[in-house]
Phi, psi and omega in degrees: 000327181295326177293323178295318177295318177300313180296318178299316178298317178297317181294319177299315181293316180295317182293324179286328183284338177297322180251026193288147165266338177209154175224129186232134176227129177221156182199162168219196186288342180242342191229140172231143179223133174236139182216150175222155178218142173220157186248103177286343179208164179298135179065020178227132179228145171249127181248145172223139180211159175218127177242133178235124172251123188297339179257330192250344176123201189233150175224122176244146181212151171220134186218165179235129186224140168274126185234158178168194179265126182266002177209171180247180179107184182290330182236070184288160175278119173274133185215160176218148181220133181175211183216156175219146173275128185241133179238122182247147177220090184281152180292138177293340177300334180255005178075008183273165181236206180254157178185178178212157179211159168251107185262128175269143182186186183209159174217160179200159176214131182233124177278129184287126179300146180063010174213056194296357174263350180254144180212161173236150181204174178185173178208154180212129179225137181223140173224112176286176181304326182292339178254020180239146188220172172056043177092354178267146184235018178155160182208137177224136177215134177212149178207147172226152180204161172240132184234160177228125179284106177286315174234172180300328184246010180222134176226154174252154182211159172239129184212179177229136180230141175232126182220120185223137174244134175259138181243151183290315187239004181235166179298144174294153185226127173268111181281330179208138178204056187212168171283155179212163172240156182192180174215156180226130176249129177251134183251000000 
């Protein structure tokens, strides 16, 4: 089943990146994450991602977000608000299982004034037990980062990510709890 989840995550990411508005890749010594986003309509984005931790398992997600500027001025806050379906497949080495959740959340990125190549950003997603299924009893994901615009449409970043799934009858599993580096290309 883990191979099926892995294949589904790759297909979701690959299909979204073919028509992508953005492609994001981040990694550390144990975890790699690839994500894509495309906009089928103005102020609407569909996101797909796959995270693989070589010891703890896989997390695939697809989401729908309302996006736009949450502030005005020369350096506005870009933000998104929505939900994503999350599918986890934890490693048996940690006693974790499979599950799914509908996580509600938001993300944002703000370019620092007078330092227009530097920005800070983050994201937060939560799913209580009532929005979790198939043996999962909750889901939490958060990330923060500092980025530098290498090109007008590409930035590199250093960040920290925390991703945890709670299970009903198996041990809870933290899929990621480390710093990572990455880059994002916007098309």
